N, C-alpha and C positions, 0 to 999 in steps of 0.2 A: 921449551917443552918441560912439563912437570916430571919429577922423579917418579910419579905414580902412573905414568903413561904406559900403555900396553902396546906391544909391537904387533903389526899385521902386515901381510903382503897384499898389495893391490896391483892389479895388472891394468895398464892403460894402453889404448891405441897409440902407436908411435907418434902421431901428430899431436895428440893430447899431452903426451909425456913431454914432448919438446916444448909445447906452449907453457906447461907447468914449470919446466926448468928455466925458461926465459923469464916468466913472471917472478919466480923465486929469486933469481939473480937481480932483477930490476927492483924488487921490493925489499931486498935484504931479509927475506924470510926463507924458511925451508919448505920443501914440497909438503912435508908432514904438517907444517903450520897452516898452509893454504888449504890442504884437504880437510884438516880438522875444522877450520872455520867454515868451509863450504858445507860440511856435514851438519855442523851446529845450526847454520842458517836454514838448511832443509828441515831439520827436526823442529826448529822454532816455527817454521811455516806450517808444518804438519800440526803442531800443537794449536796454533791459531785457527786452522781449519776445523780441528776437532772441537774447539771451544765454540766456534760459530755454529757448528752443527748441533751441539748440545743446546745452545741458546734458542735455536729455531725448531727444536724437536717437537714442541707443542703447537706449532703453527698449523692451521688447517691445510689439508692437502687439496690440490686442484689438479684435475686431469689435464692432459695435453690439449684435448679438444676444447675444454672450458677456457683454457688460457688463450688459445687461438681466437675463440669467440669474443673474449674480453678485449684482446688487442684489436680485433676488427671493429668492435663496437666503439672503441675510443679512437679510431682512425689511425692506429699505429701500423696497420698492415692493410 
């Protein structure tokens, strides 16, 4: 962990905490390292979602009814 790390208190359900302790011991990492990586992955996924949303912002909108009609027309439903 970096010297620039910040401390925070996180509360886990007992079963999640037990699983984290076991994973930390098995992987020779700290619970903090595991949680830090999990949060980074979630934030990276959010960034990818936001990028995809931005890329598709100018696509034409289609109503739900029109979508269903199109799916039926093409034999999908």
